N, C-alpha and C positions, 0 to 999 in steps of 0.2 A: 305699235300703235300705229292702225292703218292711217294712210294718208288722208288729210280731208282735202274735197276738191270742191273749190269754191264755184258758186252759180253764176250764169252768164248775166243774170239780172236778178230782181228780187223778187218774181211773180208768184213764187210758193211761200206759203206762211210759215211763220217758226213751229216746230224745231228746227227747221232746214239751216237755217244761218247761224254760222258761228262753231260748228263742232260736227266731229263724227255723229252718226246717226245711225240705228239699225235699219235693217230693209222694213220693220215693221212701221217705223218712224217715219221714213220716206213715202212709205206707201201710204200712212195717214196722212201726210202732208201734201201729197198728189191728190188723195181724195177730197182734202178742202177744197182745193183750186175747183175740181170740176163738179160738185156734186149736188151743185144748183140745176144741174142737167140731166141728172137720174134720178127724178122724185118716186119712181118705181122701186130703187133699188136702195140697200145700203151697204156700208163697208164691212169687209170682214177683216178683219183681225186676230191677234192670239186671246183677246179678251173674249171672241164672239162665243156664245154657245154652241155644241156641234150639234149639226142636223141630223134628226131621225125621221124618217118618213113614219107619218102616222094611220096611213092606210085607211081602213074603214072608219076610223076615228078622224079623219082629217075632215074640217068644215069646209075646204077648198077644193080639194082632189083636183091636181094638175092635169089629171089624165082625161078629165072632163071639157075642160073650156077649149084647152090648147089643141090645134092642129099640129101634128108632127113632122116635119121634113127630113126627107132621108136624103144622102149621095149612093151614087155607085156602089161604093164600099159598103155602105150601112145596108143596104139592099140585100148585096151578095152575103154578107155576115146574117142577116137576120135569115135568109132562105136556108143557107147551110145549117145552121143552128136548130132552126124549128122543124126544116123538114116539111115545110109547108109551100104550096104553088103561090107563084107571085099573085095571083089574083085573089088570094086570101089575104096577102100581107098589106099590098099597097092600092090605091083608089085606082080603079080600071074602067075604061071603056071598051066592052066587045070585048073584053079578056086581055085587052094591053093597056099597060101600066100607063095611066096620064102623066106625061112628060112635061114638067112648066120650062120656062126660060130663066130659070134660078141655078146657082152654084150646086143646092139642092134640091133637084128636081123634081123628087116623089114625094107622096105625101101618104104617110100610114093611115091605113082602112079603118072608116069610123063605123058605129053603129048605135042607134040610140041617143045621140048626143053626145058620146062617148069613145075615147080609143076602143077599136073591136078585141083587144087584149086586157082590157081591165076586168078582172074577176069579183065575181061576187062580193069577195074579203076585201076588196080594195085593193088588191096587190095586181102586180102585172102576171100575166101567165105565160110569158116569154120573158121573163127577166133578163137571161143570158144574153139572149138575142137582142135586147132593145136598143134603138139606135143612139146614135153621139148625142142627140139633143135632149135624151133621157137620162144618159149617162152624165150629162154636165150639170143638170137642172139640182138645185135653184141656184146653183153658180154661174159666172163668167168672169174674166179677166179684160180688163181695157189697159190701154197703155197711156202714159202721161209722158211728156218731154219735161224734165226737170229743169231744164233752163225758161223755159216760156210758161209752165204750169197748164198747157193745153193738151188737148187729147190729141193722141196721134194714130194713124191707119196701121193695122198691123201688116208686116212684112218680113220676110224672113231674116233680115237684118237687125229688125226690131224684137224678133223672137229671140234670138242670140244673145242680144243684149240685155233682155229679160233675163233669161236663164243665166247671164254672169251677174247679172244684179244677187241672184239667189244663191250664189256661189260667193258672194261678198267681192267680188272683183270687179273692174271696169269703175270708170270715174261717173261725172253726170253724165246723163243721157236718158235712155228708157227706164222707166218704172212702172212694174206691173201693179196694178192695183185690183184686187178680189172681191168681187160685190156679189151679194145675195138679192134674191127676189122679195120682196117687202110682203106679198099676198103670200107666200109661204108660212104656214104656222109652225114649220116642224124644227125649230131651233130651239130645242128645249133639253140639250144634252147640257154636260158640263162644259166651263169654256174650254177651246181648242188648246192652249197652249203653245208654244213657241215652235216646238219641234212638228206637234200635229199640224200649225198652220202652213209654216213653209212645206211639208209634205203636200197638203193641200193645195196649196198655190202651183206648186211643183205639177202636180197630178193633172189639174186645172189646164195650164198652160201646155201639157202634152199634148192633151185630149182636143183641146178646142181650136188646136193649131197643128194638128198632127199633120196635115197635108203639108206646110209649110215646113215643117220638120223633115218631111220625106224629101224638101226641094234642096236641102243643104249638103253641100259638100261633104263626103266623107273623112 
């Protein structure tokens, strides 16, 4: 049996204290400690229904209310896969992309109150080229310090700790918590189950923090 690692304090609720627990249980306990901060989000565990985009049947349609930010890698990929000129892809002024002082400085072009690439059938007309934000939605991962039960900022070291937790190694430290956006009505599939949940958590971590993975030593 794997070794149980005691917590530094009792910030996190049961079932944490008193034995070895699965990553799903660790993640659920961490979520209980931070849930009050995330009114618009819910916890994703093995019991959560799988997500399926409802496209034209969706009463919300995330492609309408949300403005999508891109970084340089997203933009390069979009231009390469779509074959479109930059002025057709992102918001521009005088044919020059608008650049904001942000980590993701570009904004995907919009028309008629929606993303320019939203088709009449409610599907993306540039699905393969879609930016990271679209690939992630409706999921995101946050990190919680197991010793304090507090949210912690991501860093390359914490990403490594989170990936180690996925592999079932390491002690008390950073636990990844997978969340879903409550406004999305697309959680209509069968329960994920343990294997699919772990895969989804791993894929979301890898995509959301891809730049930090690139910074890690070989």
